[in-house]
N, C-alpha and C positions, 0 to 999 in steps of 0.2 A: 201745677208749676212744670214748666219745661225748660229743659237745660240742653246745650249741645253735649253729644255723647265725647266724652273727653279720653284722649288715648291713655292706655295703660301699657306696662312693660310686656312685651310680647307673650301674649297668653296662648294657651294650647286651643281652647275654645273661647268663643264669645256667644253670649246670649242677649239677645234684645227683646224685651217684652212688651215695649210702649211706642209710642210716636206714631200716630196716624194724621198728625197735624199738617195737613197738605198747605195750609195757609201760612205755614211758618218756614218759608225757604231756608232759613238758616239753620234748620233742624234737618236738612236732607241727609239721608243715611249713606248715598252712594259714595261720596269720598271716603267716609269712615270705613265703610264695607270693604272697599279696594284696599285702604291701607292696611286693615287686618288681614285680609286674603294674601297681600303681597308679603306680609310677615310670615305666612305660613299657617295662620289659625283657621279653623274652622267656624264659620258664622252661623247661628241658629237665630231666625227671626220668626217670633212667636206671635201669631194672631195680628194684633194691630200693627206691630214693626212689619210683618209680611205684607200687610195691605199698603203700608207705605211704599214698601219695595216694589210691589206690583204696579201701584201707581206710576213710580217713576220710571219703570221700566216699559210701561204702556204696550205696544204691539210685542214686544219680546218676553212678555210675561207668560205665554202660553205653557202649560203644564205646572207652573207654580202655583201654590196653594196658599190659603188663608182660612180662616173660620168661615162656615158657609154663610153665616149673616153678614159678614164682611163681602164675600163674594157676590152676595144679592145687590148690595150697595153699589159695588164696582161695576156690575153689568148695568144697572139703571142710571148711574151717573155719569161713567165714563164708556159705557158700551164696550165694556172690556169682558169678552166672553170667552177667553182661552184660558181661564184659571181652571185648575184640576180639582177634583174632589177626594183626593187622597188625605190622609192624615199629615203627611210631610211629603216633600220633594226636593231631590238633592239637584243642584245645578252647580256641579263643580265643587267648590268649597263653601258654597252658600246652600243652607237648607231653610227652606220656608215650611212652616208648620201651622197646624190649625190652632195650636194652643189649647187652652182649656185641659180636658183630660188628657188630650194628646200629649201635653207637656211632660208628663210622667212617662210615657213610653219613650220619648226621645231621650230625656236624662237617663233612664235605666239602660237604654241602648249604649249610651255614652259609658256609663259606669261599667257596662259588661266588656269594654274594651281593656279595662285596667284591672279587673279583680276576677277571681277564680269563679267558675259558674256556681259552685256551692255558696259562696259569698253573695253573689248575685240572686240567688234564690231566697237567702235570708233577707236581703234588702226589699225583695219583691213582698215577701211575707209581711214585713213590717208595715209596707203601704197597703197591704190587703189587695195587692195587685196579682191577680193569678196568672196573667199571660201578658208578655210585652208584644204588642201587635205591631205587625210589619207596617212600614211607612206607607206601603202600597194600600192599607186597609182603608176602604172607602169611608168617609165620614158619615154618621148619621144625621140626614139633614132635618131640617125643621118638621116635627111631628111625625118622623119615620118610624116604623116599628122596628124593633129586633128580630132578629132571626129566631129569637127564643119561642115566639108564638107557634112557630112551626107551620104557619098558614100561607101557602105561597099567593092565594087568591086575594088576601088581605094585604100582604105586602105589596102586590102589584097594585091593588086599588089605590094605595097610599101613594105609590110613586107616579102613577097617572095624575093624581089630584095635584101633586108636587110639580108637575110638568105643566100643569093647565091651571095655573094661577090667574094669569091675565085674561085668558077664554075659558071659564069654567066649562067642563063637561057635564051636561045634565045627568044626573044619578041613573036615569033610564038607558042612557048611551053606555054609560060606565060598565053597567051589568052586562049589556049586549056584548061589549069589548071581552069581557071576563068569561062570558059564557055561563053565568050563573044567575039565579033569581034574584029579584030585588030583597024578598025576604030572607034568602040565604045571606047575602052581603050584610043586611041589618044584623042577623044574629051574630055574624062575624065580629062586627064593629062593637055591639053591645057586650060580648063575652070577653073581648081582649081588650077594648078601649073605653068601655062603659058609657057609650054615647052612640048616637045614629051617623050613619054615613053623612048626611047632609049638615048636622050640626057640627061634625069634625071637620067637615070641608069648609065651612064658613069660618070656623074658629082658625084654621090654617091660614086662610087667605087674610084674616083681621090680623094674625101675628106678623105676617109679611108687610101688611099695610104700616103696621106700627113701626116695624124696624125702617122702613123707607122714610116715614114721616119724621122720626128722631134722627136719622143719620144723613139725610140728603136735604137738597133745598127744593125739591119737587113741591108743587101747590098740592092742595088737598084734592083738587080734581084730577091732577096728573096721578097721584097715588091711587085714588079710587079706580081710575082707569087701568092702571097698571097690576091692580089686584082683582079685577073683574068686577067692581062696584060701580059700573057705569050709570046706574041710576042714582047715585048720590051715596057718599061715604059717611058722612058726618052722623046721621041718626043710627045706624047700625054700630058704627065706631063708638059712640056714647054709651050705647046700651051694653056693650061689652066691656069696655074700659072705664066708665063712670065718668068721662070728661069729653068735650069734643076734640077733634084733631088739633084745632088752633090752641085751645087750653092746653092740651098735653105738650105741644110743642113750646108754648111758653114757659111752663114749668121747666122742661128740659133746660132751656136757654137760662133760666134764673138759677137753676142748681148749678151751672158750669161757671157763673160769674164769681 
């Protein structure tokens, strides 16, 4: 169910956590955001709400953020390449945010403006949140390894894979770029990720394909080309997800009715 964002009495903060329905012009957030900003409120747009805001801003969205999954869809559907990769981004009184786990960082940062540091520490402890991440902290994108592995080559390998989804880099070329042997790279992937570089890379591309399939109107062939499966997406997709791309898309649409 979708309803217009109704006006409330002069709040200090406004959090919008939904509304990516571009096909519902009546739910445009622009006028509402401007009214709240004019009244002095700080507006936080989380994930889907941030995506709707970015769509409406178009070419003026550079540096604004949403969840990395939504950013992928915006790039493929609208060729909106200027989105940022931070957890959150301030644009005057409007803050766009990745949502998900970053929501807690944003909320705790707001709470910290109004309570003593000791109280904030207690709240953090209740949520088992050891540290409030700065808004500029980069999102951990699809399949990315955390710095906890302490392996710079592994982290770099995953970053290269993420940047070469449409035009996959052969594993042989990848190890040359890293300056290590194929055996060394395979040991790192098995030790930290429990799989081989080839399998991990394929799963990464299939995850991207699934995201595009369920969140855009791109054809199966277009999705395959955008994720490096130029020889055909359907067989390998079905093997991984247990259904063909068209079957999965029909299930999604049926669930939304």
